[in-house]
N, C-alpha and C positions, 0 to 999 in steps of 0.2 A: 740549529733550527734546518729541520730537512726544504730538500729543494721547491718542493710540491707546496708549504708554508711562508717561502719566502716571493716567490711564483705570483702569490697574491696579494701580498703585498701591492701588484704593478697592472692585476686586474682592473681591467672600464669602470671605473660606478655612475651609476644613476640614481644621481639624485632625484631628481624628476621622473622617477616610474610612472610608463606610457604617457609622456609627455611627446618622444616627436610623432611616440601613431597623431595621437589628437595634432599636429601641426601639421598632421596631412591630410585628417579630413577637414580644417580646414581649412587650405588654400582653397586658391578658389581662380573658376578662367576666363579672364580675359576677353569680352563677344565682344564687336562690332555691332554699334547702333545700325539695326534691319529699316530698310528703307520702306515708306510704307505706300503704295497703288495709290492712284488716284483712285479706281473703286471704292480701293478697303478706305479708304481713306474717307470717303464722303461715306459708306455704312459702319463710320467709328464713328462722326459728327453726329448721323441720327442716329445713336448708341446713345452721346454724351446729354443729347437734348433731350432724352425720355427719365436720363436719373437727377430727381433731385436732395431735396436736400431729407434725411431721416432713411432712405436708400434702401438697403443688405444685399452691398455689386459685394464683387470681384474681378479685382482688375491684377494686370500683367505691365509693369511697365519698370521702364529699362533706366537706371541707377548705378552710378560708377563703374561700370563694364562689365554690367554680367544683372541680368533680369527675376525679379523679383512682384511675388503674388501676394495682395494680401486681402483678405474678405474680413469684412463689418461697416458698420453704416457708414455713411456721408453724412460728417458733420460740419461738409462746408461746403459751397458748391459755384465760387466766381468765376463766368466766363468774361469778366471785364479783366479780370486778371492774369486768366486764364487755369484756374488752378482748381484743383478737384482734393478735396481732404476724406481722406478713411480715416474717423475715429483722429490718433497722433498724426500719421502719417500726409502732407503734403504734397503731392503730385499731377507736378505738371502736364497743359494736356499734351504739348506738344510728345513727353513722356512717356504717356501713355496705347503702350502695343495691343490690349483687348478686356473689355467691360462685359462684364455679367453683372444683367441686375439680379439678385436671389427671390426667392415670392417668401412671401412672409407662412409658415406656419401655425 
């Protein structure tokens, strides 16, 4: 066996091709939750009061160390429990950073 053929036996083997790159794409940067100013909190509160069931909305909210955006129809609005449900995503009012009502086409 030649030296080159023997060296091939000890070369690293990537069983899952592209796996390290996929992991790097999935890494997320944990960010702290932003504190809203009193004025912005009032603006957000007015926006929430204008939202009704079956409205199309786009919501930016804080969840597990990152900010996410969901767009869809409001399936539940519960001011008593402090929950906004967009499609199947339950969002506590305290985690909402911004909400925008979409006009129906």
